[in-house]
N, C-alpha and C positions, 0 to 999 in steps of 0.2 A: 350536178343538178339533182335535187331531191325528188322523191316520188310524189305524185299528186294525191296520194292517199296514205293513210297510216298503215304501216307494215303489220303491226300487231292486229289490226282489224282483219287483214287478209288471212293471217294464220288462225285467228279465232273462227272466221267463217269457214275455212277449210276443215277445222276440227268439227264444226257443226255438221257440215256436209258429210264428213266421215261417220259421225254418230247416226245420221238418218239414212245412210246407205247410198248417197249420191256420189261419194268419192271414197277412195281407199288410200291408205298410206303405203308407200313402197319403201321398205327399209333396206338400206345398203350402205356402202361407204359414203361418207360425205353427208350433206344435208338431207333431211327427210324430203321425200318427193311424194306427190299425190297424183292419182289417176282417176279418170271418170269411171264410175261403176255401172254404166249402162249395159255393157257387154261383158259377160264373165270371161276372165282370162287369167293366166298365170304370168310370172315374170322370171327372166333369167338376168342375173346381176353379175357384172364383171368386178371381181375383187381388186383388179389392178387399176382400171381407169374409172370405174363407177358407172359405166354405161348400163342402162336398164332397157331390156327389150320385152315387149309383150309377146305372149305365146297363147294362141287361141285354145280354149278348153278342148275342142275337138282333137287338136293335135296332142293333147296330154291325157286324153281319157283313159288309155290303156295303162299309163303310169299311175294315174290316180286310183284306178281299179286295183292295181297290184299293191299299192300302198294300203288300201283298205283290207285286202287279203292278209297282208303281213302284220298289220297293226290293229285291225278291228275298228279303226277310226273311219267314220263316214263323213266326208266333207259336206259342210252345210252350203246353202245357196250362196253365201257370201265368202266361201272359202277361197283361199288363194295359196298357191304353191310358189315358193321362192327357191330358185336353184342358183347357187353361187359357184363361180368358177372363173375362168379367164376367157374373154372373147377372142374371136379369130384375129383381131388386130393386135392384141397383147400376147397372143400365143406364139407369134412368129419371132 
């Protein structure tokens, strides 16, 4: 059974949402994924199964501050940190 809408239209709309800051792309293994940008957050991505988890900025603030100290890079309002590794399910 086909989709009741054009798939290309959905992806064009997601790209527009990304350009205007309503959504963000999450890059990882497999297909590109999108998230809503209303609440700032970072992501952890499992390189084994492709699972993506959100991490609240408050939980990462110390790490982001340390990265700024080490690199001099100040994360912008739309900044996102991606951490790659193996999730607990794939690590066992």
